[in-house]
N, C-alpha and C positions, 0 to 999 in steps of 0.2 A: 426450477422448471418454467419453461416459457408457458405462459396462459394461452389457449387456443382463442382465437378471435372468433366471434359470432355474426351472424348477418341476421337481423330482424329477431334475435332471440333463437334462432334456429342452429342446434348443436350438433345435430347428426350430419356429417361431413359430406354424405352423398345427396342429402336435400340441400345442402349449400352449394354443391356443385351444379345441382339442376338448376336453383335458383338463378345461378350464375349465368348459366347457359340461356335461360329464358329470358332474362332481362340485358343479355349482353348486346343487342342493336337498339335500346332503349334511346340511347343519347343521338342514334343517327335514323331512326325509324320515319322522319318526317322530311329527311334531307331531299328525298328525289320529289317534291311537291312544287308545284310552280309559286311565284312568289305570292300571287293572288288568292292561293287556295288553301282552306284551312279544313281540318276535321274536328267536329264538335260532337261530344255525347249527349244525347237528349233522354231525360229522363222525365216522369209525371207524377204528380201528385196521388193519382188513384190507380197506378199501376206498379209492378214491381219491376216488369222488363225495362231493361235499359238498352238505347239504342245507340251503338257505340261507332264512333269515327265515320259519323255521316258528314260528307263531301259539300263545302258550301264556297261560295268567292266571297272575298271582302266587299264586292260590288251588290252583291245581294243585298235585298233590303230585310228589314223585319217583318214586313208583310209576306215576303217569300220564306222566311225562317217559320211563321206561323203556319202557312200553308203546309209544310214539310211535316210540321208537328200534327196537324188535323191529319193526314193522311196515315199516320202511324198511329196515332193514339185516340183518334174520332172526335177529339174536342174541336168545335169551331173557333175560327180566330176570335171572335168576339166574347170568349170566356176564357181566354188565356192570359195568365199573368205571367210573364217570363222573368226567371232570376237568373244572372249570370253569374257563375258561382266560382269561387277563389278554389276550391277543392273538388272532389266528387260527391259530395253530400251538403245538403242545405246549412247541417252544423259548422261548416267549415267557413262559411261566412259569404256575405252576398256582395258582388262588385257593382252589379246594375239592376235595378228593379223596374222592370217594363209594364205598366198597368195595361189590361186590354182596351183597344183601340187606340193607343198611344204610338207614337214614332214609327207608324207602318211604312212611311215611305223614307226613313233614315236609314243609310247603308249601314252593313254589319261592322264595317272598319272603323266607324265611328266609336264602337265600344271596346277598341283595340283586342280584340279576340285572339287567343293564340291558339294552337294545335293542341287537343286533348282538353280544353275545355268543356265542362259540363253546363248547358243550359236546363234549368228546371222549369217545368211548366205545371203551373198550379192552377187546376181545373174550378174555375169560380161557378159553374152551373150547377144550380141545387137539384136539377132534375137531370144531371148526366148519366148516360148509360153506362159509364166506368165506375160510378161510385158501387162500394161493397164488394169490389172483386166480382161484378159481374162479366168483365171480359176475359179474367183468368181462372177464377175459382170455379174447376171443375165439379167440385162438390155441391155446387149450387145446382147443378144441372139434373133433372130429374130422370133418371134412369128407367128404362123400359125392363119390367120383371114380368117373369111368366112363373105360374106355378107348375108343379110338377104334373098333376093332373091335366093341365093345357098342353104342356109339352109332350105328354103320353099320347094325347089324341091328336098330334099334326102327324102329317104324312111327309115322308121324304126326308125324315131326320136318321140319323145314325141310330138311334133307339129302334124306329119303326123298321130300319132294314136288319138289324137284328133280329128282331122279333120274327120278320117274314124268312130268314134264314132258320131259324131254331123251329119253323113250322115245317119246312123243308128237310130238315136235318135236326131231329132233336139232340143229336150229340154236338152240334155246332156250337162253339165258343168263340169269341172275338179273339182273345190271346192266341189261339191255334192258326186262326185264319191269318192273322198279321205276321206270325211266325212265318207262315208256308208263303204268304205273299212277298215278305222280304226275302226270303231263298230263292224264289221265282226270280226276283229282280237281278239277283246276286249271279245268278245260273246266267241270265239273259245277257248281263254285262261282260260274263266270262266268254261267252259264244261269241260276242262282236269283236271281241280281243283276240278270238282265233284258237281258243282253249277248247278241247274236246267235251262234248255233253257228258256230265257224270251221270252215273247210274241212277235210275227212276226218273228221268227226263227224257223227251223226244220232240221231234219239230212236227207241227200240224202241216196241213195242206197250205196254209199261207206262210209258212215259214217262220212261224215265231215259235218259240220254246213253251211248252207245256208240261205237265207232269204227265209222267206215263201211268196208263190205266191199269192197275194191279187186275191180277187175274181172278181173284176172289170178286171184284168190284164189277166183272164182265159177264162171269159165269155163277154168279149168286156165292153163296158164303161159303162154297166148297166143301160143305160139312155132311159125312153119310153117316149117319147114326150119331156116334159120340166121337168121331176122328175128327181130326183138322184138316184143312184146305191146302194148298201149296200155298196161298197168301198168308197162312197163319203167322209164320217165322217172321216175315216181313213186318205184321201188325204188331207182334210181340216186341219186335226192336224199336219199332217207331214209338210204341207206348213207352218202352225202357229209357228212350232218349228222351222223351216228353218230361218224364219222371227225373230224370237227371238234370234236366234244366229248370224244373219249375217245382220242383219237391220241395217236403217241409225242410230237407237237410240244407236247402239255399238261404234259408232264415236261421238256421241254428245261431245262438248267440246274441240274436237281435233283440232288443226289447222297446217297447215304446218309451219314447223321451231320449233315446240315445240320439248322437249326432251321426249324419250321415252326410254323403257326397252323391249325387247323382250322376250317374253316365249312361248314355253320353251328355255333355254339358258341363260337367264339374261343379255344379250349382250345389250348395250346401245346406242343409237343414236340420230337421228333428225328425225322427220317426216317430209318427202318430199312429199307424196301424200295423200289424204284424198277422198275415192270414191271407186265405185267399178270399178272392172277391169273385162270387158266382157269375155276376155279369159280364167278367171278360175271362173267366176260366181260371 
């Protein structure tokens, strides 16, 4: 049996095909450059970032190179030790080692650089701002934190808005409000497309879609003694629909620790809680 050739140890045929596609133009990627133009990669001793294919001219000087590195890393020219590398990392070997303050007037062409060559800058400043990851490590940045009590006292927040809504309507819950808002937006979209208004909606004086006021909302509860008003069947139907959408049966068979997929979005995770959240209904 003929052995299967591998590329860089990759045995999966699809990955090999993808690798071949990505690297197909590697041999010709610099063909369109002017004769005196070259693309260099710039790296820094204190930074993880890599500035790829920065354009230079062979007549640019080492001083010009130092200024570009200063712009991208913050290290002043007088603290830059420059290493022209054989490969992409320092361990691959150094072709030229240019100390701070040396050869600033010498043209880059003197070092015979090639496209794709890496120039590594070693920051010699003991007090450099880039030391210790201070330019990149976001974990070093002090985060603003607010206690639950402080947030509870703030005005204009979602919690404050929900609290005011419940003061006006003790039966208010955020889940029902969000559902009704989505339904209203969907009806509005359909009306703009020329579809007729569905039952339960009407147009206001300004030409905007709104929910039609139910009879029992206009004339009171509609109850006379123990009887039910005209709005009772509609209310019962709405309650039944809400129960079908959010009732216990919707989480039947789901347990904490189960794997799940969130829709919309398709993000996957692990179930951490099963039950009703009072704050959102």
